[in-house]
Biopython code that builds the backbone (N, CA, C, O; Angstrom):
import numpy as np
from Bio.PDB.StructureBuilder import StructureBuilder

atoms = [
    (1, "UNK", "N", (-2.742, 5.098, -15.180)),
    (1, "UNK", "CA", (-2.283, 4.399, -13.989)),
    (1, "UNK", "C", (-2.969, 3.035, -13.953)),
    (1, "UNK", "O", (-4.192, 2.936, -14.053)),
    (2, "UNK", "N", (-2.163, 1.994, -13.809)),
    (2, "UNK", "CA", (-2.699, 0.642, -13.696)),
    (2, "UNK", "C", (-2.463, 0.130, -12.280)),
    (2, "UNK", "O", (-1.334, 0.137, -11.790)),
    (3, "UNK", "N", (-3.535, -0.312, -11.627)),
    (3, "UNK", "CA", (-3.425, -0.915, -10.297)),
    (3, "UNK", "C", (-3.296, -2.416, -10.454)),
    (3, "UNK", "O", (-4.006, -3.026, -11.252)),
    (4, "UNK", "N", (-2.380, -3.018, -9.684)),
    (4, "UNK", "CA", (-2.071, -4.429, -9.864)),
    (4, "UNK", "C", (-2.470, -5.309, -8.681)),
    (4, "UNK", "O", (-2.577, -6.526, -8.832)),
    (5, "UNK", "N", (-2.691, -4.716, -7.506)),
    (5, "UNK", "CA", (-3.100, -5.523, -6.360)),
    (5, "UNK", "C", (-3.841, -4.642, -5.363)),
    (5, "UNK", "O", (-3.660, -3.425, -5.319)),
    (6, "UNK", "N", (-4.681, -5.295, -4.565)),
    (6, "UNK", "CA", (-5.497, -4.626, -3.560)),
    (6, "UNK", "C", (-5.553, -5.519, -2.337)),
    (6, "UNK", "O", (-5.692, -6.736, -2.461)),
    (7, "UNK", "N", (-5.444, -4.923, -1.147)),
    (7, "UNK", "CA", (-5.560, -5.682, 0.102)),
    (7, "UNK", "C", (-6.410, -4.876, 1.063)),
    (7, "UNK", "O", (-6.114, -3.713, 1.339)),
    (8, "UNK", "N", (-7.467, -5.489, 1.573)),
    (8, "UNK", "CA", (-8.385, -4.812, 2.495)),
    (8, "UNK", "C", (-8.425, -5.557, 3.831)),
    (8, "UNK", "O", (-8.385, -6.787, 3.873)),
    (9, "UNK", "N", (-8.505, -4.785, 4.921)),
    (9, "UNK", "CA", (-8.797, -5.304, 6.261)),
    (9, "UNK", "C", (-9.950, -4.447, 6.762)),
    (9, "UNK", "O", (-9.766, -3.284, 7.119)),
    (10, "UNK", "N", (-11.134, -5.033, 6.785)),
    (10, "UNK", "CA", (-12.312, -4.241, 7.120)),
    (10, "UNK", "C", (-12.511, -3.158, 6.072)),
    (10, "UNK", "O", (-12.519, -3.446, 4.875)),
    (11, "UNK", "N", (-12.671, -1.918, 6.510)),
    (11, "UNK", "CA", (-12.870, -0.801, 5.580)),
    (11, "UNK", "C", (-11.565, -0.126, 5.179)),
    (11, "UNK", "O", (-11.566, 0.783, 4.349)),
    (12, "UNK", "N", (-10.454, -0.563, 5.762)),
    (12, "UNK", "CA", (-9.158, 0.025, 5.416)),
    (12, "UNK", "C", (-8.465, -0.834, 4.380)),
    (12, "UNK", "O", (-8.478, -2.063, 4.463)),
    (13, "UNK", "N", (-7.852, -0.172, 3.393)),
    (13, "UNK", "CA", (-7.182, -0.936, 2.362)),
    (13, "UNK", "C", (-6.150, -0.133, 1.609)),
    (13, "UNK", "O", (-6.103, 1.095, 1.687)),
    (14, "UNK", "N", (-5.323, -0.860, 0.877)),
    (14, "UNK", "CA", (-4.271, -0.278, 0.044)),
    (14, "UNK", "C", (-4.334, -0.925, -1.331)),
    (14, "UNK", "O", (-4.649, -2.108, -1.463)),
    (15, "UNK", "N", (-4.030, -0.134, -2.351)),
    (15, "UNK", "CA", (-3.882, -0.633, -3.711)),
    (15, "UNK", "C", (-2.511, -0.200, -4.202)),
    (15, "UNK", "O", (-2.046, 0.889, -3.864)),
    (16, "UNK", "N", (-1.858, -1.046, -4.999)),
    (16, "UNK", "CA", (-0.539, -0.728, -5.539)),
    (16, "UNK", "C", (-0.538, -0.942, -7.042)),
    (16, "UNK", "O", (-1.360, -1.683, -7.580)),
    (17, "UNK", "N", (0.414, -0.270, -7.721)),
    (17, "UNK", "CA", (0.463, -0.407, -9.165)),
    (17, "UNK", "C", (1.725, 0.131, -9.773)),
    (17, "UNK", "O", (2.770, 0.223, -9.128)),
    (18, "UNK", "N", (1.600, 0.492, -11.059)),
    (18, "UNK", "CA", (2.773, 0.952, -11.792)),
    (18, "UNK", "C", (3.245, 2.311, -11.286)),
    (18, "UNK", "O", (2.507, 3.037, -10.620)),
    (19, "UNK", "N", (4.490, 2.635, -11.619)),
    (19, "UNK", "CA", (5.121, 3.913, -11.266)),
    (19, "UNK", "C", (5.167, 4.174, -9.764)),
    (19, "UNK", "O", (5.181, 5.329, -9.338)),
    (20, "UNK", "N", (5.191, 3.111, -8.956)),
    (20, "UNK", "CA", (5.292, 3.261, -7.510)),
    (20, "UNK", "C", (4.021, 3.724, -6.825)),
    (20, "UNK", "O", (4.060, 4.190, -5.686)),
    (21, "UNK", "N", (2.895, 3.600, -7.512)),
    (21, "UNK", "CA", (1.621, 4.085, -6.971)),
    (21, "UNK", "C", (1.164, 3.250, -5.781)),
    (21, "UNK", "O", (1.123, 2.021, -5.843)),
    (22, "UNK", "N", (0.817, 3.949, -4.684)),
    (22, "UNK", "CA", (0.183, 3.338, -3.515)),
    (22, "UNK", "C", (-1.011, 4.207, -3.150)),
    (22, "UNK", "O", (-0.858, 5.397, -2.875)),
    (23, "UNK", "N", (-2.198, 3.616, -3.148)),
    (23, "UNK", "CA", (-3.415, 4.312, -2.750)),
    (23, "UNK", "C", (-3.912, 3.721, -1.442)),
    (23, "UNK", "O", (-3.743, 2.526, -1.198)),
    (24, "UNK", "N", (-4.531, 4.556, -0.587)),
    (24, "UNK", "CA", (-4.974, 4.141, 0.745)),
    (24, "UNK", "C", (-6.417, 4.599, 0.946)),
    (24, "UNK", "O", (-6.760, 5.732, 0.609)),
    (25, "UNK", "N", (-7.263, 3.726, 1.493)),
    (25, "UNK", "CA", (-8.633, 4.071, 1.839)),
    (25, "UNK", "C", (-8.911, 3.661, 3.277)),
    (25, "UNK", "O", (-8.370, 2.666, 3.760)),
    (26, "UNK", "N", (-9.738, 4.413, 3.948)),
    (26, "UNK", "CA", (-10.166, 4.057, 5.311)),
    (26, "UNK", "C", (-11.685, 3.940, 5.386)),
    (26, "UNK", "O", (-12.244, 3.705, 6.458)),
    (27, "UNK", "N", (-12.358, 4.108, 4.231)),
    (27, "UNK", "CA", (-13.821, 4.091, 4.219)),
    (27, "UNK", "C", (-14.386, 3.069, 3.227)),
    (27, "UNK", "O", (-15.439, 3.284, 2.625)),
    (28, "UNK", "N", (-13.671, 1.965, 3.074)),
    (28, "UNK", "CA", (-14.158, 0.905, 2.192)),
    (28, "UNK", "C", (-14.054, 1.215, 0.715)),
    (28, "UNK", "O", (-14.697, 0.551, -0.098)),
    (29, "UNK", "N", (-13.263, 2.206, 0.347)),
    (29, "UNK", "CA", (-13.042, 2.514, -1.056)),
    (29, "UNK", "C", (-13.851, 3.680, -1.594)),
    (29, "UNK", "O", (-13.780, 3.978, -2.786)),
    (30, "UNK", "N", (-14.618, 4.345, -0.742)),
    (30, "UNK", "CA", (-15.359, 5.532, -1.190)),
    (30, "UNK", "C", (-14.391, 6.619, -1.652)),
    (30, "UNK", "O", (-14.594, 7.235, -2.698)),
    (31, "UNK", "N", (-13.336, 6.852, -0.865)),
    (31, "UNK", "CA", (-12.309, 7.846, -1.194)),
    (31, "UNK", "C", (-10.941, 7.185, -1.053)),
    (31, "UNK", "O", (-10.726, 6.359, -0.167)),
    (32, "UNK", "N", (-10.025, 7.559, -1.935)),
    (32, "UNK", "CA", (-8.661, 7.037, -1.921)),
    (32, "UNK", "C", (-7.683, 8.191, -1.830)),
    (32, "UNK", "O", (-7.897, 9.245, -2.430)),
    (33, "UNK", "N", (-6.608, 7.992, -1.077)),
    (33, "UNK", "CA", (-5.550, 8.996, -0.926)),
    (33, "UNK", "C", (-4.242, 8.395, -1.443)),
    (33, "UNK", "O", (-3.916, 7.246, -1.148)),
    (34, "UNK", "N", (-3.499, 9.189, -2.219)),
    (34, "UNK", "CA", (-2.201, 8.755, -2.723)),
    (34, "UNK", "C", (-1.192, 8.806, -1.578)),
    (34, "UNK", "O", (-1.104, 9.805, -0.865)),
    (35, "UNK", "N", (-0.433, 7.722, -1.405)),
    (35, "UNK", "CA", (0.630, 7.657, -0.403)),
    (35, "UNK", "C", (1.971, 7.646, -1.123)),
    (35, "UNK", "O", (2.054, 7.197, -2.266)),
    (36, "UNK", "N", (3.014, 8.131, -0.476)),
    (36, "UNK", "CA", (4.347, 8.171, -1.068)),
    (36, "UNK", "C", (5.053, 6.843, -0.818)),
    (36, "UNK", "O", (5.339, 6.498, 0.329)),
    (37, "UNK", "N", (5.335, 6.102, -1.880)),
    (37, "UNK", "CA", (6.042, 4.821, -1.741)),
    (37, "UNK", "C", (7.553, 5.025, -1.699)),
    (37, "UNK", "O", (8.284, 4.165, -1.207)),
    (38, "UNK", "N", (8.023, 6.164, -2.216)),
    (38, "UNK", "CA", (9.454, 6.418, -2.270)),
    (38, "UNK", "C", (10.154, 5.774, -3.457)),
    (38, "UNK", "O", (11.374, 5.875, -3.588)),
    (39, "UNK", "N", (9.392, 5.114, -4.321)),
    (39, "UNK", "CA", (9.976, 4.467, -5.500)),
    (39, "UNK", "C", (9.136, 4.823, -6.723)),
    (39, "UNK", "O", (8.006, 5.296, -6.606)),
    (40, "UNK", "N", (9.718, 4.584, -7.901)),
    (40, "UNK", "CA", (8.982, 4.872, -9.138)),
    (40, "UNK", "C", (8.790, 3.627, -9.993)),
    (40, "UNK", "O", (8.279, 3.714, -11.110)),
    (41, "UNK", "N", (9.196, 2.465, -9.477)),
    (41, "UNK", "CA", (9.026, 1.255, -10.268)),
    (41, "UNK", "C", (7.696, 0.574, -9.965)),
    (41, "UNK", "O", (7.018, 0.902, -8.991)),
    (42, "UNK", "N", (7.347, -0.362, -10.804)),
    (42, "UNK", "CA", (6.088, -1.083, -10.682)),
    (42, "UNK", "C", (6.004, -1.834, -9.360)),
    (42, "UNK", "O", (6.947, -2.522, -8.968)),
    (43, "UNK", "N", (4.875, -1.700, -8.677)),
    (43, "UNK", "CA", (4.596, -2.432, -7.444)),
    (43, "UNK", "C", (3.537, -3.482, -7.777)),
    (43, "UNK", "O", (2.443, -3.149, -8.233)),
    (44, "UNK", "N", (3.875, -4.756, -7.542)),
    (44, "UNK", "CA", (3.038, -5.862, -8.011)),
    (44, "UNK", "C", (2.080, -6.433, -6.978)),
    (44, "UNK", "O", (1.024, -6.953, -7.338)),
    (45, "UNK", "N", (2.432, -6.345, -5.692)),
    (45, "UNK", "CA", (1.587, -6.991, -4.698)),
    (45, "UNK", "C", (1.734, -6.356, -3.336)),
    (45, "UNK", "O", (2.731, -5.699, -3.037)),
    (46, "UNK", "N", (0.705, -6.568, -2.501)),
    (46, "UNK", "CA", (0.721, -6.032, -1.143)),
    (46, "UNK", "C", (0.086, -7.050, -0.209)),
    (46, "UNK", "O", (-0.879, -7.724, -0.570)),
    (47, "UNK", "N", (0.639, -7.154, 0.999)),
    (47, "UNK", "CA", (0.075, -8.000, 2.053)),
    (47, "UNK", "C", (0.152, -7.228, 3.362)),
    (47, "UNK", "O", (1.198, -6.674, 3.697)),
    (48, "UNK", "N", (-0.942, -7.190, 4.098)),
    (48, "UNK", "CA", (-0.972, -6.556, 5.410)),
    (48, "UNK", "C", (-1.185, -7.616, 6.476)),
    (48, "UNK", "O", (-2.135, -8.394, 6.401)),
    (49, "UNK", "N", (-0.300, -7.649, 7.475)),
    (49, "UNK", "CA", (-0.484, -8.528, 8.624)),
    (49, "UNK", "C", (-1.499, -7.912, 9.580)),
    (49, "UNK", "O", (-2.192, -8.619, 10.311)),
    (50, "UNK", "N", (-1.575, -6.576, 9.561)),
    (50, "UNK", "CA", (-2.524, -5.799, 10.366)),
    (50, "UNK", "C", (-2.639, -4.443, 9.681)),
    (50, "UNK", "O", (-1.865, -4.164, 8.765)),
    (51, "UNK", "N", (-3.581, -3.586, 10.094)),
    (51, "UNK", "CA", (-3.690, -2.283, 9.436)),
    (51, "UNK", "C", (-2.457, -1.394, 9.587)),
    (51, "UNK", "O", (-2.319, -0.411, 8.858)),
    (52, "UNK", "N", (-1.562, -1.719, 10.516)),
    (52, "UNK", "CA", (-0.378, -0.871, 10.703)),
    (52, "UNK", "C", (0.941, -1.548, 10.335)),
    (52, "UNK", "O", (2.007, -1.014, 10.642)),
    (53, "UNK", "N", (0.892, -2.719, 9.681)),
    (53, "UNK", "CA", (2.135, -3.415, 9.312)),
    (53, "UNK", "C", (1.896, -4.264, 8.061)),
    (53, "UNK", "O", (0.967, -5.069, 8.009)),
    (54, "UNK", "N", (2.762, -4.066, 7.046)),
    (54, "UNK", "CA", (2.610, -4.840, 5.826)),
    (54, "UNK", "C", (3.831, -4.759, 4.932)),
    (54, "UNK", "O", (4.827, -4.119, 5.270)),
    (55, "UNK", "N", (3.738, -5.416, 3.790)),
    (55, "UNK", "CA", (4.833, -5.479, 2.826)),
    (55, "UNK", "C", (4.285, -5.295, 1.425)),
    (55, "UNK", "O", (3.181, -5.730, 1.097)),
    (56, "UNK", "N", (5.103, -4.631, 0.603)),
    (56, "UNK", "CA", (4.797, -4.446, -0.810)),
    (56, "UNK", "C", (5.954, -5.033, -1.603)),
    (56, "UNK", "O", (7.117, -4.814, -1.265)),
    (57, "UNK", "N", (5.637, -5.778, -2.656)),
    (57, "UNK", "CA", (6.676, -6.333, -3.528)),
    (57, "UNK", "C", (6.553, -5.693, -4.902)),
    (57, "UNK", "O", (5.461, -5.370, -5.370)),
    (58, "UNK", "N", (7.715, -5.520, -5.536)),
    (58, "UNK", "CA", (7.721, -4.877, -6.838)),
    (58, "UNK", "C", (8.727, -5.482, -7.792)),
    (58, "UNK", "O", (9.414, -6.455, -7.484)),
    (59, "UNK", "N", (8.785, -4.882, -8.935)),
    (59, "UNK", "CA", (9.680, -5.327, -10.009)),
    (59, "UNK", "C", (11.130, -5.333, -9.547)),
    (59, "UNK", "O", (11.551, -4.473, -8.774)),
    (60, "UNK", "N", (11.881, -6.302, -10.026)),
    (60, "UNK", "CA", (13.308, -6.382, -9.728)),
    (60, "UNK", "C", (13.626, -6.873, -8.330)),
    (60, "UNK", "O", (14.730, -6.644, -7.836)),
    (61, "UNK", "N", (12.679, -7.548, -7.676)),
    (61, "UNK", "CA", (12.921, -8.080, -6.337)),
    (61, "UNK", "C", (12.724, -7.065, -5.219)),
    (61, "UNK", "O", (13.099, -7.325, -4.076)),
    (62, "UNK", "N", (12.146, -5.926, -5.531)),
    (62, "UNK", "CA", (11.913, -4.887, -4.533)),
    (62, "UNK", "C", (10.948, -5.375, -3.443)),
    (62, "UNK", "O", (9.909, -5.962, -3.747)),
    (63, "UNK", "N", (11.293, -5.129, -2.191)),
    (63, "UNK", "CA", (10.411, -5.394, -1.058)),
    (63, "UNK", "C", (10.393, -4.143, -0.182)),
    (63, "UNK", "O", (11.438, -3.686, 0.282)),
    (64, "UNK", "N", (9.207, -3.598, 0.037)),
    (64, "UNK", "CA", (9.029, -2.439, 0.912)),
    (64, "UNK", "C", (8.263, -2.875, 2.147)),
    (64, "UNK", "O", (7.269, -3.594, 2.042)),
    (65, "UNK", "N", (8.717, -2.447, 3.313)),
    (65, "UNK", "CA", (8.026, -2.742, 4.571)),
    (65, "UNK", "C", (7.250, -1.500, 4.985)),
    (65, "UNK", "O", (7.786, -0.392, 4.976)),
    (66, "UNK", "N", (5.985, -1.691, 5.346)),
    (66, "UNK", "CA", (5.135, -0.602, 5.803)),
    (66, "UNK", "C", (4.864, -0.796, 7.293)),
    (66, "UNK", "O", (4.344, -1.829, 7.715)),
    (67, "UNK", "N", (5.224, 0.211, 8.078)),
    (67, "UNK", "CA", (4.938, 0.193, 9.524)),
    (67, "UNK", "C", (4.394, 1.559, 9.885)),
    (67, "UNK", "O", (5.072, 2.572, 9.708)),
    (68, "UNK", "N", (3.174, 1.588, 10.389)),
    (68, "UNK", "CA", (2.583, 2.848, 10.822)),
    (68, "UNK", "C", (3.322, 3.326, 12.053)),
    (68, "UNK", "O", (3.500, 2.559, 12.999)),
    (69, "UNK", "N", (3.758, 4.579, 12.065)),
    (69, "UNK", "CA", (4.486, 5.087, 13.230)),
    (69, "UNK", "C", (3.629, 5.019, 14.496)),
    (69, "UNK", "O", (2.422, 5.255, 14.459)),
    (70, "UNK", "N", (4.280, 4.691, 15.617)),
    (70, "UNK", "CA", (3.582, 4.644, 16.900)),
    (70, "UNK", "C", (3.215, 6.061, 17.320)),
    (70, "UNK", "O", (3.970, 7.005, 17.088)),
    (71, "UNK", "N", (2.056, 6.197, 17.937)),
    (71, "UNK", "CA", (1.628, 7.498, 18.442)),
    (71, "UNK", "C", (2.397, 7.839, 19.702)),
    (71, "UNK", "O", (2.645, 6.961, 20.528)),
    (72, "UNK", "N", (2.780, 9.100, 19.866)),
    (72, "UNK", "CA", (3.491, 9.488, 21.099)),
    (72, "UNK", "C", (2.608, 9.285, 22.331)),
    (72, "UNK", "O", (1.391, 9.455, 22.264)),
    (73, "UNK", "N", (3.215, 8.930, 23.428)),
    (73, "UNK", "CA", (2.448, 8.704, 24.659)),
    (73, "UNK", "C", (2.314, 9.975, 25.449)),
    (73, "UNK", "O", (1.700, 9.978, 26.516)),
]
sb = StructureBuilder()
sb.init_structure("model")
sb.init_model(0)
sb.init_chain("A")
sb.init_seg("    ")
for serial, (resi, resn, name, xyz) in enumerate(atoms, 1):
    if name == "N":
        sb.init_residue(resn, " ", resi, " ")
    sb.init_atom(name, np.array(xyz, "f"), 0.0, 1.0, " ", f" {name:<3s}", serial, name[0])
structure = sb.get_structure()
């Protein structure tokens, strides 16, 4: 697995790479959890506007939007 980009906000961060890999950390990188990107192609870059909203770009012009679901009231 090759990781191609990393974006951190404080101790929370995401890494993206080949085969649709998305990794997520909430402790500054001590532990990483695999997230489901829904795709299998290479993911080249990630940008987060905030910890709950961001975009991932990939091969072939792919753009994925990440929005953390709102908590029920």
